[in-house]
Short mmCIF file of the C-alpha atoms (twelve columns), coordinates in Angstrom:
data_MODEL
# 
_entry.id   MODEL 
# 
loop_
_atom_site.group_PDB 
_atom_site.id 
_atom_site.type_symbol 
_atom_site.label_atom_id 
_atom_site.label_alt_id 
_atom_site.label_comp_id 
_atom_site.label_asym_id 
_atom_site.label_seq_id 
_atom_site.Cartn_x 
_atom_site.Cartn_y 
_atom_site.Cartn_z 
_atom_site.pdbx_PDB_model_num 
ATOM 1   C CA . MET A 1   15.845 36.296 -62.516 1 
ATOM 2   C CA . LYS A 2   18.552 34.599 -64.578 1 
ATOM 3   C CA . ILE A 3   20.532 36.742 -67.043 1 
ATOM 4   C CA . ILE A 4   23.214 35.916 -69.581 1 
ATOM 5   C CA . TYR A 5   25.232 39.092 -70.088 1 
ATOM 6   C CA . MET A 6   27.092 39.775 -73.357 1 
ATOM 7   C CA . GLY A 7   29.558 42.640 -73.666 1 
ATOM 8   C CA . THR A 8   33.157 43.395 -74.541 1 
ATOM 9   C CA . PRO A 9   34.508 46.987 -74.202 1 
ATOM 10  C CA . GLU A 10  34.616 49.455 -71.337 1 
ATOM 11  C CA . PHE A 11  31.165 50.778 -72.227 1 
ATOM 12  C CA . ALA A 12  29.617 47.461 -71.164 1 
ATOM 13  C CA . VAL A 13  31.280 47.331 -67.726 1 
ATOM 14  C CA . LYS A 14  28.995 49.704 -65.807 1 
ATOM 15  C CA . PRO A 15  25.771 47.910 -66.835 1 
ATOM 16  C CA . LEU A 16  27.290 44.585 -65.755 1 
ATOM 17  C CA . GLU A 17  28.284 46.059 -62.401 1 
ATOM 18  C CA . LYS A 18  24.829 47.543 -61.874 1 
ATOM 19  C CA . LEU A 19  23.043 44.264 -62.631 1 
ATOM 20  C CA . TYR A 20  25.369 42.495 -60.209 1 
ATOM 21  C CA . GLU A 21  24.846 45.115 -57.489 1 
ATOM 22  C CA . GLU A 22  21.070 44.838 -57.879 1 
ATOM 23  C CA . GLY A 23  21.244 41.115 -57.166 1 
ATOM 24  C CA . PHE A 24  20.381 39.701 -60.570 1 
ATOM 25  C CA . ASP A 25  21.543 36.121 -61.107 1 
ATOM 26  C CA . ILE A 26  24.258 36.217 -63.802 1 
ATOM 27  C CA . PRO A 27  25.387 32.619 -64.381 1 
ATOM 28  C CA . LEU A 28  27.337 33.489 -67.532 1 
ATOM 29  C CA . VAL A 29  29.120 36.480 -69.059 1 
ATOM 30  C CA . VAL A 30  29.963 36.273 -72.771 1 
ATOM 31  C CA . SER A 31  32.756 38.401 -74.215 1 
ATOM 32  C CA . GLN A 32  34.927 38.567 -77.295 1 
ATOM 33  C CA . LYS A 33  38.292 36.826 -77.417 1 
ATOM 34  C CA . ASP A 34  41.267 38.454 -75.688 1 
ATOM 35  C CA . ARG A 35  43.350 40.466 -78.139 1 
ATOM 36  C CA . PRO A 36  46.968 41.727 -78.174 1 
ATOM 37  C CA . LYS A 37  47.304 45.400 -77.236 1 
ATOM 38  C CA . GLY A 38  50.026 48.005 -76.882 1 
ATOM 39  C CA . ARG A 39  53.517 48.101 -78.336 1 
ATOM 40  C CA . GLY A 40  54.413 44.767 -76.822 1 
ATOM 41  C CA . LYS A 41  51.262 43.166 -78.264 1 
ATOM 42  C CA . LYS A 42  50.574 41.517 -74.938 1 
ATOM 43  C CA . LEU A 43  47.386 39.457 -74.834 1 
ATOM 44  C CA . LEU A 44  44.990 41.285 -72.526 1 
ATOM 45  C CA . PRO A 45  41.472 40.415 -71.366 1 
ATOM 46  C CA . THR A 46  38.518 42.451 -72.577 1 
ATOM 47  C CA . ALA A 47  37.243 45.077 -70.142 1 
ATOM 48  C CA . VAL A 48  34.096 43.042 -69.470 1 
ATOM 49  C CA . LYS A 49  36.012 39.805 -68.929 1 
ATOM 50  C CA . ALA A 50  38.370 41.465 -66.464 1 
ATOM 51  C CA . ARG A 51  35.513 42.910 -64.408 1 
ATOM 52  C CA . ALA A 52  33.415 39.743 -64.573 1 
ATOM 53  C CA . GLU A 53  36.286 37.677 -63.195 1 
ATOM 54  C CA . GLU A 54  36.756 40.197 -60.374 1 
ATOM 55  C CA . LEU A 55  33.076 39.678 -59.530 1 
ATOM 56  C CA . GLY A 56  33.512 35.902 -59.569 1 
ATOM 57  C CA . LEU A 57  31.354 35.352 -62.668 1 
ATOM 58  C CA . GLU A 58  31.936 32.649 -65.282 1 
ATOM 59  C CA . VAL A 59  33.203 34.034 -68.601 1 
ATOM 60  C CA . PHE A 60  32.650 32.420 -72.007 1 
ATOM 61  C CA . GLN A 61  34.643 33.619 -75.056 1 
ATOM 62  C CA . PRO A 62  33.629 31.677 -78.148 1 
ATOM 63  C CA . ASP A 63  35.082 32.305 -81.597 1 
ATOM 64  C CA . ASN A 64  31.542 32.184 -82.933 1 
ATOM 65  C CA . ILE A 65  28.600 32.794 -80.637 1 
ATOM 66  C CA . ASN A 66  26.256 31.308 -83.246 1 
ATOM 67  C CA . SER A 67  28.015 27.916 -83.379 1 
ATOM 68  C CA . GLU A 68  26.105 24.831 -82.273 1 
ATOM 69  C CA . ASP A 69  28.287 24.393 -79.184 1 
ATOM 70  C CA . SER A 70  27.761 28.012 -78.148 1 
ATOM 71  C CA . ILE A 71  24.003 27.809 -78.640 1 
ATOM 72  C CA . ASN A 72  23.776 24.629 -76.588 1 
ATOM 73  C CA . LYS A 73  25.756 26.238 -73.756 1 
ATOM 74  C CA . LEU A 74  23.365 29.192 -73.680 1 
ATOM 75  C CA . LYS A 75  20.296 26.947 -73.860 1 
ATOM 76  C CA . ASP A 76  21.482 24.851 -70.917 1 
ATOM 77  C CA . ILE A 77  21.339 27.925 -68.681 1 
ATOM 78  C CA . LYS A 78  17.664 28.552 -69.466 1 
ATOM 79  C CA . PRO A 79  17.960 32.333 -69.070 1 
ATOM 80  C CA . ASP A 80  15.063 34.693 -68.497 1 
ATOM 81  C CA . PHE A 81  16.914 37.394 -70.448 1 
ATOM 82  C CA . ILE A 82  20.014 37.799 -72.553 1 
ATOM 83  C CA . VAL A 83  21.319 41.348 -72.083 1 
ATOM 84  C CA . VAL A 84  23.716 42.686 -74.724 1 
ATOM 85  C CA . ALA A 85  25.918 45.797 -74.568 1 
ATOM 86  C CA . ALA A 86  28.465 46.303 -77.365 1 
ATOM 87  C CA . TYR A 87  29.256 42.598 -77.583 1 
ATOM 88  C CA . GLY A 88  30.633 42.670 -81.125 1 
ATOM 89  C CA . GLN A 89  29.037 39.667 -82.820 1 
ATOM 90  C CA . ILE A 90  25.674 39.484 -84.568 1 
ATOM 91  C CA . LEU A 91  23.215 37.169 -82.817 1 
ATOM 92  C CA . ARG A 92  21.224 34.887 -85.091 1 
ATOM 93  C CA . LYS A 93  17.588 33.899 -84.651 1 
ATOM 94  C CA . LYS A 94  18.431 30.682 -82.768 1 
ATOM 95  C CA . ILE A 95  20.021 32.751 -79.986 1 
ATOM 96  C CA . LEU A 96  17.359 35.461 -80.000 1 
ATOM 97  C CA . SER A 97  14.728 32.805 -79.253 1 
ATOM 98  C CA . ILE A 98  16.575 31.241 -76.272 1 
ATOM 99  C CA . PRO A 99  15.549 33.455 -73.318 1 
ATOM 100 C CA . LYS A 100 12.161 33.146 -71.634 1 
ATOM 101 C CA . TYR A 101 11.397 36.848 -72.122 1 
ATOM 102 C CA . ALA A 102 13.725 38.448 -74.661 1 
ATOM 103 C CA . CYS A 103 17.212 39.314 -75.853 1 
ATOM 104 C CA . ILE A 104 17.647 42.945 -74.870 1 
ATOM 105 C CA . ASN A 105 20.178 45.457 -76.158 1 
ATOM 106 C CA . ILE A 106 21.600 48.513 -74.393 1 
ATOM 107 C CA . HIS A 107 22.084 50.946 -77.280 1 
ATOM 108 C CA . ALA A 108 23.906 54.280 -76.951 1 
ATOM 109 C CA . SER A 109 21.514 56.526 -78.864 1 
ATOM 110 C CA . LEU A 110 17.901 57.642 -78.856 1 
ATOM 111 C CA . LEU A 111 16.567 55.170 -81.377 1 
ATOM 112 C CA . PRO A 112 15.503 55.143 -84.122 1 
ATOM 113 C CA . LYS A 113 18.248 57.747 -84.641 1 
ATOM 114 C CA . TYR A 114 21.814 56.476 -84.962 1 
ATOM 115 C CA . ARG A 115 21.447 52.771 -85.509 1 
ATOM 116 C CA . GLY A 116 24.795 51.074 -86.002 1 
ATOM 117 C CA . ALA A 117 28.295 50.765 -84.620 1 
ATOM 118 C CA . ALA A 118 29.299 54.317 -83.612 1 
ATOM 119 C CA . PRO A 119 26.223 56.187 -82.343 1 
ATOM 120 C CA . ILE A 120 28.067 58.254 -79.717 1 
ATOM 121 C CA . ASN A 121 30.595 59.608 -82.189 1 
ATOM 122 C CA . TRP A 122 28.128 60.439 -84.942 1 
ATOM 123 C CA . ALA A 123 25.716 62.217 -82.615 1 
ATOM 124 C CA . ILE A 124 28.555 64.604 -81.687 1 
ATOM 125 C CA . ILE A 125 29.894 64.947 -85.238 1 
ATOM 126 C CA . ASP A 126 26.398 65.834 -86.431 1 
ATOM 127 C CA . GLY A 127 26.029 68.504 -83.767 1 
ATOM 128 C CA . GLU A 128 23.182 66.896 -81.817 1 
ATOM 129 C CA . GLU A 129 22.232 68.618 -78.575 1 
ATOM 130 C CA . GLU A 130 21.133 65.433 -76.828 1 
ATOM 131 C CA . THR A 131 21.663 61.691 -76.945 1 
ATOM 132 C CA . GLY A 132 20.875 58.839 -74.586 1 
ATOM 133 C CA . ILE A 133 20.293 55.166 -73.935 1 
ATOM 134 C CA . THR A 134 17.664 52.982 -75.562 1 
ATOM 135 C CA . ILE A 135 16.734 49.588 -74.147 1 
ATOM 136 C CA . MET A 136 15.235 47.550 -76.977 1 
ATOM 137 C CA . GLU A 137 14.293 44.025 -77.895 1 
ATOM 138 C CA . MET A 138 16.777 42.480 -80.308 1 
ATOM 139 C CA . VAL A 139 15.651 41.309 -83.743 1 
ATOM 140 C CA . GLU A 140 17.610 40.145 -86.771 1 
ATOM 141 C CA . LYS A 141 17.439 43.593 -88.395 1 
ATOM 142 C CA . LEU A 142 20.106 45.968 -87.036 1 
ATOM 143 C CA . ASP A 143 18.906 48.000 -84.018 1 
ATOM 144 C CA . ALA A 144 15.319 47.880 -85.276 1 
ATOM 145 C CA . GLY A 145 13.568 46.039 -82.436 1 
ATOM 146 C CA . ASP A 146 10.768 47.348 -80.257 1 
ATOM 147 C CA . ILE A 147 11.758 49.898 -77.628 1 
ATOM 148 C CA . TYR A 148 11.164 49.307 -73.920 1 
ATOM 149 C CA . ILE A 149 12.553 52.526 -72.494 1 
ATOM 150 C CA . LYS A 150 14.685 55.557 -73.413 1 
ATOM 151 C CA . GLU A 151 16.621 57.938 -71.178 1 
ATOM 152 C CA . SER A 152 18.304 61.086 -72.531 1 
ATOM 153 C CA . ILE A 153 21.205 63.376 -71.582 1 
ATOM 154 C CA . ASN A 154 22.308 66.738 -72.968 1 
ATOM 155 C CA . ILE A 155 25.489 67.057 -75.025 1 
ATOM 156 C CA . LYS A 156 27.262 70.111 -73.633 1 
ATOM 157 C CA . GLU A 157 29.685 72.367 -75.512 1 
ATOM 158 C CA . ASP A 158 32.693 70.898 -73.712 1 
ATOM 159 C CA . ASP A 159 31.613 67.279 -74.111 1 
ATOM 160 C CA . ASP A 160 33.383 64.915 -76.476 1 
ATOM 161 C CA . ALA A 161 33.044 61.244 -77.367 1 
ATOM 162 C CA . ILE A 162 34.990 60.241 -74.238 1 
ATOM 163 C CA . THR A 163 32.830 62.126 -71.739 1 
ATOM 164 C CA . ILE A 164 29.574 61.093 -73.440 1 
ATOM 165 C CA . HIS A 165 30.749 57.468 -73.573 1 
ATOM 166 C CA . ASP A 166 31.320 57.484 -69.810 1 
ATOM 167 C CA . SER A 167 27.999 59.204 -69.076 1 
ATOM 168 C CA . LEU A 168 26.051 56.783 -71.263 1 
ATOM 169 C CA . SER A 169 27.786 53.753 -69.786 1 
ATOM 170 C CA . GLU A 170 26.656 54.878 -66.345 1 
ATOM 171 C CA . LEU A 171 23.168 55.672 -67.621 1 
ATOM 172 C CA . GLY A 172 23.013 52.307 -69.391 1 
ATOM 173 C CA . GLY A 173 23.462 50.521 -66.081 1 
ATOM 174 C CA . LYS A 174 20.659 52.418 -64.393 1 
ATOM 175 C CA . THR A 175 18.325 52.087 -67.370 1 
ATOM 176 C CA . ILE A 176 18.727 48.346 -67.939 1 
ATOM 177 C CA . VAL A 177 17.868 47.652 -64.290 1 
ATOM 178 C CA . LYS A 178 14.790 49.867 -64.573 1 
ATOM 179 C CA . ALA A 179 13.759 48.170 -67.816 1 
ATOM 180 C CA . LEU A 180 14.129 44.587 -66.585 1 
ATOM 181 C CA . LYS A 181 12.138 45.273 -63.428 1 
ATOM 182 C CA . GLY A 182 9.466  47.007 -65.490 1 
ATOM 183 C CA . ILE A 183 9.184  44.175 -67.985 1 
ATOM 184 C CA . ILE A 184 8.821  41.549 -65.280 1 
ATOM 185 C CA . SER A 185 6.212  43.593 -63.412 1 
ATOM 186 C CA . GLY A 186 4.286  44.337 -66.588 1 
ATOM 187 C CA . LYS A 187 4.700  48.100 -66.127 1 
ATOM 188 C CA . ILE A 188 6.788  48.477 -69.280 1 
ATOM 189 C CA . THR A 189 5.596  47.269 -72.671 1 
ATOM 190 C CA . PRO A 190 7.559  47.591 -75.922 1 
ATOM 191 C CA . GLU A 191 6.723  50.103 -78.630 1 
ATOM 192 C CA . SER A 192 7.709  49.755 -82.279 1 
ATOM 193 C CA . GLN A 193 10.218 52.103 -83.900 1 
ATOM 194 C CA . ASP A 194 9.368  54.532 -86.678 1 
ATOM 195 C CA . ASP A 195 11.762 53.365 -89.376 1 
ATOM 196 C CA . SER A 196 11.208 56.553 -91.385 1 
ATOM 197 C CA . LYS A 197 13.050 58.496 -88.666 1 
ATOM 198 C CA . SER A 198 16.064 56.197 -88.537 1 
ATOM 199 C CA . ASN A 199 19.592 56.934 -89.703 1 
ATOM 200 C CA . TYR A 200 22.817 54.969 -89.640 1 
ATOM 201 C CA . ALA A 201 25.972 55.490 -87.562 1 
ATOM 202 C CA . PRO A 202 28.671 53.542 -89.445 1 
ATOM 203 C CA . MET A 203 31.995 52.359 -88.075 1 
ATOM 204 C CA . LEU A 204 34.736 54.947 -87.813 1 
ATOM 205 C CA . ASN A 205 37.908 54.924 -89.900 1 
ATOM 206 C CA . LYS A 206 41.123 56.925 -89.979 1 
ATOM 207 C CA . LYS A 207 40.418 58.675 -93.288 1 
ATOM 208 C CA . MET A 208 37.328 60.425 -91.974 1 
ATOM 209 C CA . GLY A 209 39.460 62.336 -89.467 1 
ATOM 210 C CA . LYS A 210 41.038 64.651 -92.047 1 
ATOM 211 C CA . ILE A 211 39.900 68.215 -91.361 1 
ATOM 212 C CA . ASP A 212 38.445 70.148 -94.276 1 
ATOM 213 C CA . TRP A 213 39.187 73.786 -93.508 1 
ATOM 214 C CA . ASN A 214 36.533 74.834 -96.031 1 
ATOM 215 C CA . GLU A 215 33.889 73.580 -93.605 1 
ATOM 216 C CA . SER A 216 32.282 75.725 -90.920 1 
ATOM 217 C CA . GLY A 217 34.071 76.189 -87.622 1 
ATOM 218 C CA . GLU A 218 31.259 74.417 -85.801 1 
ATOM 219 C CA . SER A 219 31.541 71.368 -88.079 1 
ATOM 220 C CA . ILE A 220 35.303 71.191 -87.542 1 
ATOM 221 C CA . LYS A 221 34.930 71.485 -83.789 1 
ATOM 222 C CA . ASN A 222 32.304 68.720 -83.766 1 
ATOM 223 C CA . LEU A 223 34.569 66.463 -85.835 1 
ATOM 224 C CA . VAL A 224 37.427 66.915 -83.353 1 
ATOM 225 C CA . ARG A 225 35.106 66.240 -80.391 1 
ATOM 226 C CA . GLY A 226 33.449 63.261 -82.045 1 
ATOM 227 C CA . LEU A 227 36.614 61.408 -83.041 1 
ATOM 228 C CA . LYS A 228 38.186 61.211 -79.574 1 
ATOM 229 C CA . PRO A 229 40.028 59.095 -78.571 1 
ATOM 230 C CA . TRP A 230 40.111 57.303 -81.957 1 
ATOM 231 C CA . PRO A 231 40.672 57.749 -84.842 1 
ATOM 232 C CA . THR A 232 41.324 61.434 -83.975 1 
ATOM 233 C CA . ALA A 233 40.952 64.446 -86.268 1 
ATOM 234 C CA . TYR A 234 44.110 65.493 -88.128 1 
ATOM 235 C CA . THR A 235 45.590 67.983 -90.564 1 
ATOM 236 C CA . PHE A 236 48.867 68.416 -92.431 1 
ATOM 237 C CA . TYR A 237 51.406 71.045 -91.391 1 
ATOM 238 C CA . GLU A 238 54.389 71.164 -93.782 1 
ATOM 239 C CA . LYS A 239 53.656 67.536 -94.754 1 
ATOM 240 C CA . ASN A 240 53.511 66.417 -91.105 1 
ATOM 241 C CA . ASN A 241 50.343 64.534 -90.155 1 
ATOM 242 C CA . VAL A 242 49.338 66.406 -86.995 1 
ATOM 243 C CA . LYS A 243 46.607 65.053 -84.741 1 
ATOM 244 C CA . ILE A 244 44.252 67.687 -83.370 1 
ATOM 245 C CA . HIS A 245 42.929 66.794 -79.920 1 
ATOM 246 C CA . ARG A 246 41.129 69.933 -78.765 1 
ATOM 247 C CA . VAL A 247 39.921 73.130 -80.390 1 
ATOM 248 C CA . GLU A 248 37.813 76.173 -79.569 1 
ATOM 249 C CA . LEU A 249 35.891 78.598 -81.759 1 
ATOM 250 C CA . CYS A 250 36.319 82.345 -82.092 1 
ATOM 251 C CA . SER A 251 35.100 84.961 -84.555 1 
ATOM 252 C CA . LYS A 252 37.016 85.221 -87.821 1 
ATOM 253 C CA . PHE A 253 40.437 86.620 -86.931 1 
ATOM 254 C CA . LYS A 254 41.430 88.313 -90.168 1 
ATOM 255 C CA . GLU A 255 41.113 87.819 -93.883 1 
ATOM 256 C CA . GLY A 256 43.036 84.926 -95.363 1 
ATOM 257 C CA . GLU A 257 42.621 81.546 -96.969 1 
ATOM 258 C CA . ASN A 258 40.672 78.766 -95.323 1 
ATOM 259 C CA . GLY A 259 43.196 76.654 -93.435 1 
ATOM 260 C CA . GLU A 260 45.645 79.550 -93.066 1 
ATOM 261 C CA . ILE A 261 47.412 80.019 -89.727 1 
ATOM 262 C CA . VAL A 262 46.779 83.680 -88.870 1 
ATOM 263 C CA . LYS A 263 48.096 83.861 -85.309 1 
ATOM 264 C CA . VAL A 264 50.126 81.779 -82.837 1 
ATOM 265 C CA . ASP A 265 50.421 82.523 -79.133 1 
ATOM 266 C CA . ASN A 266 49.914 80.876 -75.748 1 
ATOM 267 C CA . GLU A 267 46.172 80.826 -76.357 1 
ATOM 268 C CA . GLY A 268 46.639 78.510 -79.319 1 
ATOM 269 C CA . ILE A 269 47.062 78.284 -83.085 1 
ATOM 270 C CA . PHE A 270 44.432 80.395 -84.871 1 
ATOM 271 C CA . VAL A 271 43.299 78.885 -88.197 1 
ATOM 272 C CA . ASN A 272 40.731 80.288 -90.601 1 
ATOM 273 C CA . SER A 273 37.768 78.148 -91.543 1 
ATOM 274 C CA . LYS A 274 34.774 78.843 -93.783 1 
ATOM 275 C CA . ASP A 275 32.965 81.150 -91.384 1 
ATOM 276 C CA . SER A 276 35.067 81.549 -88.253 1 
ATOM 277 C CA . CYS A 277 38.428 80.943 -86.669 1 
ATOM 278 C CA . ILE A 278 39.459 77.683 -85.046 1 
ATOM 279 C CA . ILE A 279 41.867 77.859 -82.099 1 
ATOM 280 C CA . ILE A 280 43.899 74.669 -81.861 1 
ATOM 281 C CA . LYS A 281 44.520 74.052 -78.149 1 
ATOM 282 C CA . GLU A 282 46.068 70.549 -78.101 1 
ATOM 283 C CA . LEU A 283 47.965 68.764 -80.847 1 
ATOM 284 C CA . GLN A 284 50.317 65.887 -81.483 1 
ATOM 285 C CA . PHE A 285 53.089 65.756 -84.063 1 
ATOM 286 C CA . PRO A 286 54.243 62.372 -85.464 1 
ATOM 287 C CA . GLY A 287 56.245 60.408 -82.920 1 
ATOM 288 C CA . LYS A 288 55.536 62.939 -80.172 1 
ATOM 289 C CA . ARG A 289 53.178 62.985 -77.218 1 
ATOM 290 C CA . LYS A 290 50.000 65.021 -77.063 1 
ATOM 291 C CA . MET A 291 50.778 68.578 -75.939 1 
ATOM 292 C CA . ARG A 292 49.030 71.843 -75.193 1 
ATOM 293 C CA . VAL A 293 49.968 74.436 -77.792 1 
ATOM 294 C CA . GLU A 294 51.296 76.807 -75.123 1 
ATOM 295 C CA . ASP A 295 53.804 74.119 -74.138 1 
ATOM 296 C CA . PHE A 296 54.587 73.003 -77.691 1 
ATOM 297 C CA . ILE A 297 55.579 76.473 -78.947 1 
ATOM 298 C CA . LYS A 298 58.153 76.892 -76.175 1 
ATOM 299 C CA . GLY A 299 60.506 74.647 -78.139 1 
ATOM 300 C CA . ASN A 300 58.941 74.521 -81.601 1 
ATOM 301 C CA . GLU A 301 58.059 77.068 -84.273 1 
ATOM 302 C CA . ILE A 302 54.627 77.234 -85.906 1 
ATOM 303 C CA . LYS A 303 54.777 79.649 -88.848 1 
ATOM 304 C CA . VAL A 304 52.027 82.206 -89.335 1 
ATOM 305 C CA . GLY A 305 50.823 82.195 -92.958 1 
ATOM 306 C CA . THR A 306 51.213 78.443 -93.401 1 
ATOM 307 C CA . ILE A 307 48.223 76.777 -95.070 1 
ATOM 308 C CA . LEU A 308 47.088 73.597 -93.316 1 
ATOM 309 C CA . GLU A 309 46.029 70.891 -95.740 1 
# 
């Protein structure tokens, strides 16, 4: 079985590895262009490109996957499937019609819920108790194709977007193998999505990370969990933009304004919210590294009574 694999970030590495381990023929891996990263802006390969080259697979990085040259290169391979995992470019109809069977997407939500670019983050922000992987046929409408198979996992209290990302990447590898074998054998047939149950998971941006202390404690905690590692939740302490990396909930500590710091000790910074108290456990001041509060307050003062904005 001949597969063209398309993927770019770390999420797409595990499925590529699993397909390779299972002996699928992968004559071509398509990834986005290398981009400068870090303070030195050094040009670094994408996560998928780096792993594909380690596996001895050919990598193709076109500026535009829908260009005539790109389409001809894909057609020449005569693939049975094109498998896509967070590639980063929209595939037009000419590409979707190339494979013998289908273009298949590994999507990190339980479709039709959370179509779009950031399904992992929004599932956590919205307080969902489960999420998962959907293997679906790709169509021109965003994440709306027929579903082959879904596998779910629970979102635990201590999970965040990083841990769920890693779990779903692993699950994506297992599920795509199961789906491809099932499609070929005829044991899996696609089912249409119920569009009335769909919602959208838009791209993240820095502005959405600002904590509103008038919200419930649960909502604030979910925002912090859902925005790791980027763009990160934040608040303002004495005009300093402070990133908040980890919080816990407790019952309301004492009367005061929403956003008011009511206690500071080695356990954390206690801040009133709408219905409970948030304990800030890890934070990061501008120009400083991420620190646990118990370490930060050894050399820095956090004033009780200050209103976070």
